[in-house]
C-alpha positions, 0 to 999 in steps of 0.5 A: 500500499502506498503513502496516500493510501496509508494516510486515507486509511488512518484518516478513516480509522480516526473518523470511525473511532470519533477521534476526528469529532462527531461530524467526521464519525457520522460522515465516515459512517455514511461513506461506509454505507455508500450514502455519500463520498468525500467528493460529495461532502466537499463539493457541497452535494452532501447537504447534511448538517455534518458535511456542512460542518466539515466544509466549514472547518475545512474553509477555516483551516484553509484561511489559517494556513493561508494567513500563516503563509502570508505572514511568513511571506511578509516576514521572510520573502525567501521562505519556503512556502506556497505563497512565496513560490507562487509569487516567484513564479508569477514574477518569472512568468511576467518577465517571460511575457515581457521578453515575448512582447518585446520580441513580437514588437520587433517583428511588427516593425 
């Protein structure tokens, strides 16, 4: 079994046992009974109160992580996190676009 499968299995066990909270436990029970899927939960197709709770928890965690990465990027622009990497990719792309635009202008003359 691969690393991802191991992580999924560990999350499923933790959800079943209630370790991740009541909402996860109820959703996992419904997944086990083929009444829903994680895709249904996080896409909003599953409109159960527990699914909505998991979506809200996920959104809160994502916002907190984004804020953490943003603060790290401010504190240390060279830090190794997704926001600083994305910023660098955007700068690199803009440089390439500028170079391309200059070349195109040269052909138009």
